[in-house]
N, C-alpha and C positions, 0 to 999 in steps of 0.2 A: 797746599801752598796758598791758603787763604789768609788774609790779614787776621790778626788776633783781636778779638773783642768787638768786631763789627762786621757788617756784611760787605764783602769785597766788591760786589756789583755796584753798591752805592758809591764807593770810592771811584770806580771806573766812570760812572755816570757823571760824578762831580768834575772829574778831570776832562771828560768829553766837553762839558760846558765851559771849562777853562780854555780848552782848545778853540772852541767856537768864539769865545770872547776875544781871544788873541787875534783871530782872523778878522773879526768885524771892527776891531779898534786899530787896524793897521793904518799907518799914515799914507799909504799909497793911494787912498781914496779921497784925499783932501785937495788935490790940485789937478789941473789939466782941463782939456776940452770935455765938456759934459757928455757928449756923444761917445767919445773915445773911452771915457771912464765907465760909461754904461756897458759898453761892449766888453771891456776888460773885466768889470765886476761880474757880468753875466758868465763869462768863461771861467772865471775864478770860482764862482759859486758852484757851477756844474762840477768842476774838478774837485772842489772841497767836499761837495756832497758825496761824490764817489769815494773819496778818502774816508769820510766819516762812516759811510755804509760798510766799506771793507773792514774797517777797524772794529766797529761796534755791533754790526748785525750778527745774529746767531752766536752771541757770546756765551759759550758753554764751557764746561770744565776743561775740555781738550784744547780750547783756544785761549783760556784765561791767562795763563802764564805768558804766552807770547804777546797778548794784548797789553798786559801790564809792562812787560819788558819793552815793547815798542814805545809806550808812553815815557818810560825811563830813558831809553836811547835817544828819543827825540827832545828830551829836556823838559817835557811837560811834568813829569814826576821828578823829584829831587831825591837825593840820598836820604834826607829826612823823611820824605813821604814813604819810601819803601821800608823805613824802620818799623812800620806797622805790621809788616809781614814777619813770619818766623825767621830765625837766624839762617836756616838752610836756604830758604827762598831768597833772602837778602844776598847771601853769598853767591848763589847761582846767578842772580841778576847782575851783580858786580863783576863776576867772572865773564859772563856773556858780553857785557859792555866793554870790558877790557879787551876781549878777543876781537870784537867788532872794530874797536879803535885800531888795533894792530892790523887787521885786514884792510881797513880803509886807508891807513897810512901806507901800506905796501902797494895798494892799487895806485894811489896818488904819486908814488915814487917811481912808477914804471914808465 
């Protein structure tokens, strides 16, 4: 389930950086009381650091597909991005995303 023609770990690391950039460029840090913003930013950084650690630490073959799928499910990776993977992997990620959407919709309708 590796991307064809290049190292998949490099792709994951590039998208980790994309995730970090999205976090740091958020408009929520531009206004408000400086002290409140500091506290909010501190808490957000701690939370985001835990998220990054859970997602990317110990990225081995057994966790690789779920990490890539999580990036796809969260919208960090697009359908065009997963086109670098073999057809079987693409179809599996699309199937998983569709199933997750159905599950979330069912939960929200309860």
